[in-house]
Structure formats: structure tokens, C-alpha cells
C-alpha positions, 0 to 999 in steps of 0.5 A: 816966286815961291814953287806951289807944293802942287796938288789938292790939299798939299802938306809939308813935312820936314823931316824924314826920320821914323816920325815924319815918315810914318806921318807921310805915309799916314797922311797919304793914306787918307788921300792928301798930296804930302811933301817930305822934306828930308835933310840927309840923303836917302839912306836907303841908299848909303853904306854902313850906319853912323857909328855910335848911333843906336841900331835898335829900339825897343817898340811897344804897343803904342807903336804897334798900333800906329803901325798896325794902323798903316798896314805894316804892324806884321812887316815890322814884327816878324824882323823884330825880337820879343824882349819879355822880360828885364835881365839884371846882372848885378856886380855878383853875377847871380843875374835874375829876371823881372817880367814885363807883365804878367800874360806872355804877350806882354813884351817889348821888341827890339826893332833895327832903327835903320831898317824901320825907316828905309821900311817907312821911306819906302811905304811912302815912296809907293804912294801916288801922293806921297813926294819924298825930297832928300838933301832938303834942309828947312832954313826958314818959314814964314808961318804967315804966308806958308812960305818956307824955304829949303837948301838945295843941291842944285840951286842953293835956296829952294822956296815954295809955299804949301797949306799945312807945315808938320814939322817932324824935325827932331829935338833940335827942331828948325820948324819949332824954332820959327814957331817960336820966333813967330809966336808965344810958344814956352819952351823947356829945354835939359841936357841930364849929366849923363851922356851914353856911348854905343858898343857891340856885344858880337855873337860867339864864335859858334855864330849865336847870341852872347846871353840870353836873346828874349831879354833888355839886359841891365848892369845897374849900378847906382849913379850909371848902367849899361843896357843891352837890346839884341839885334838880328844879327846875333849880336846885342847894342849896349849902351853905356850911360853915366856922369860925363865926368865918369867918362871923361876919366877914362882916358886910355885902354888901360883906365877904361879895362880897369872901369870894366873889371871894377863895375861889369866883370862879367861882361868883358868876356862876351864883349872881347877886350879889343872889341870893347877898345875899338867900339869905345873909342871909335865912338862919339860920347852922346847927350841927352836931351829932354824938350818940353814946349806947348802949345804943339799947333800955332799960326792956324798952319803950323804942328810940330810931333815927335822930338820936335815937340817933345824930346824925352830921354830914353830910359822908358823906351818911349821915344819912337813910341810916344812919337808914334802916336801921335801921328796915329792920334792926329790920324784919329783927329782929322777922322772927328774932325770930318778930315779939316786939317786945322781943326784937327790939329787943334782937336789934337793941341787940346788933348794930347800936349799934356800926355807929351810932358808926362812922358818926359817927367815919366822917362826922367823917373825910370832913369833912377828906377833902372840904375838904382831901383832894381837891385832893392829888395824892396822893388821887387816886392813892389814889383811882385805885388803889382803883379799879383793885383793884376793879375786877380784883378785885371780891369782893376789895377794896372801896373805903372810900365804896363799901363805906359808899355802895353796899353793906348791910355792917354799918359797923363792919365797912367800917372793920375790912375797910377797915384791913385792905385798906390794910395789904395795899395799904402791904406790897405797896407797900412790896415792889414798891419793895423789889424795885424797888430790887433790880432798879435795883442790879442792873442798876447793878452789871451795867453799871457794871463791878462785877460784873466787880471782884468776881468776879475781884478783890475775892471772890478777896482776901476768900477768901485773907484769910480762908483765911490767918487761919484757917492762922494760928490 
């Protein structure tokens, strides 16, 4: 017989990563009985980190507000590193910065992935309403009867019944797969042709940062790029992103060094040749996937959030932030629905699913901007125009990146507003150009002697011809 997930209003969360653990804290604070199942062992008791997995993430407004709602924002920011601009490292070596916004507090924060996950798990464990089950992998789910089967280290399998299921189990979600078997769920998955490999830039021999820490560093090269985020231990985590075919062409230390000398020469001394060899060949090559699906809510009792519902490529820094905002939106829907789970989930589905599709598309677009556009003079001019307009008309004009990173405007509204703003700018520039041409033409006409000719020779001749033609008829 299935065991009962005990307690009043017992719910089950599948996946104890960032989104699942935050959701557990949030629902526990609302008085719900929560069972959090995580397939891995407790990361707080595991030594080291998994090689090749990024150890830091970019936290922005949406994620901050979700953390604030559970009382953890200040604690997270106390160890985070603010990044106020992009620092661009062109091949020439003449680096320059592009601010993220127009105000000093317009910054994103480099946060440690593992430390944040550990903090959320500890916060969840402190609640008497929350039970955490590690090494408990979902094997199958019957959505009609709310029956879940988990792997169990002692007995092999454990069957439980629950009132409601939240799937927060990542891009390859088992909960989503069970939803696809149960009903009509539209699903789109795309692997991009680029992979990534993690590297590390260690502190200097004196124990300081090797580069300025309050920036997100970018080495753009059109078809590929490298980025770096600062860590609390004075190192940087570097992510090399490029087509898989380029990775395949680097087979040994000689070809790796030749590649860096050709494309990232100014980073070699900061990384260290031996350190570069070690990281590159020890860390696995990662894949990047974009997932869209709808609906997120099904069977009256199952809702997917985070990467399970909308895995995004990492180029807008919104994967974690979008997942955290899912939790915040759901709790807002719970308040609006009077705490009724199915009604809140339906409200969430109706109002939020299109936003998740939009951030998937925005993230794909921003890769092109990061690896290529940031080197274009026209891009830099456009950014200055956007920032100037925002400074002059802060409530009327907000740059696209600022709307994504520094507001909670729904993603779909962000794109709609951005399109309107760009239309206004284009028409304004066309109008300004025409006015400038008209003024230039008038000045040429005024001071070239043509005005006198027009007034005293051309117009009288035209008038005489018209009159004579009229009289003949």
C-alpha cells in the first residue's frame, strides 16, 4: 500500500535544487506540509563540487525579490559580488566597459551556486512543516491518483500518495515526462550548436583578483566567446562558449595554447598555462538546451516550475532568476486564490506561461549580442541613446536589458514595450534626419544665390507660361 505524505494539505516537491528548495521554503512559510524529494545526496555533506559545473550565477531583481519574500535577500547579498557593467576584452587588448543601467544600484550580483542551494536547504530544514528526502529519485507518477513512486536506498522503491505535485526537477524533468504521457502537453526542445567548458582564473600570487571584480568580463569573438564572473575567494569562473566543432578541433595542449594565443592572448598570463591545461582537459564539455512547453499545470494536481517548465540558455543570466520568479508568482497566486492550490496553479498557468516562452527567446537572442554586437560601434551608440532616453524619461523609456534585469515587468510585456519604444525611436530618428536634410537644403538654397534666381527669374517665367497657356485655351 502507498504511504501517505502526512499532514494537512501535504504537497510533494520533486527536485531539491535552487527552485525546488526555494519553493519548499515559501510553501512551508505559508503553513503547508511539504515533502521535498531530491535525487542526489545532501550537498551540504558532500566534499567539493562537481567538476565543470558553474559555481556562480548572476542574481538580478526578479531573483532578489523572490529571496526577499522568504527573508533571505540580505543574507545572500552579504556574500555576493556586485557587477555594475560588462567589461569587454577585444582582441586588441583595449578593454572598455558598458554599464548595465543608468543608476548606481543597477547591478547584478555574482552568487555562489552551491552556497545558495545549501542556504535554501538549511532554511527549509529549519521549518517544522518541511521534510527533505535525499537520494529519492522519482521513477513514475500516476497523476489521476496522486501516486508517486520514488527510488529508496533501503527498500529499492517507495510509493507515496500526496495532495499536490510540484515538478522542479530540471530540464530533463521526470514529472514533465509523466505529464506528457498523461495528457496533451505541447513540448519543444532545442539543443544549440554551441557547447561550453568551465575554466578558472585563480587569484594573483598576492591573493587578489587578477581582474577588476565588479564586472562581468566578456571576450567576444562573433562565433564564440568567453565570460568570467568573480568569486568570493578572489578567483574568477570562466566559461568558454563556442561551436562544438571548434571544441573537437582542440585535441592537445599545443592546439589549446595556439587557440588561446590567437583569440584570447591577454587572458593567458592571468589564467596560467598549466592551470589552463588542467581545467580544460579535466572538465567536461557541457551542452545547452532550451525547453518550452505548455500547459505547466495539468490534471488538477501537478505543476512544473523552473527548468522543468522552461529551460533557458544562460546568455541573459535569467535561468535562476526566472525560476525564482516562478516561485514568487505562485505564492502571489496563492494569496489571490485564498490559498487553494488548484485555483492558484490555474491562475499561474493562465498569467505566466507565455512569459516563460518569451525569456527562452530573449536568452537565445542575447547570445548574439554578447558574442558579436558588443564590438559594434552602432551597438555602443544605441546603448548610449537608450541610457540617455532612460535618464531623461525614466518612467516612459526603459532599455530592454534594464526591463529584464532590474524590473518585474512580465517578460512578454517587456518585449511588447521594447518593440513600441524602438518604433518610436526609429520614427524620431527618421523625423530628425528629414528635418536636418530640410534645414541643410534650405541653407544651401539660401546662400547659393538660387533664392534670387527663383524669385526673380524662375517663378515669373513659370507664371507667364501658365497665363499664356490659359489664354490660348
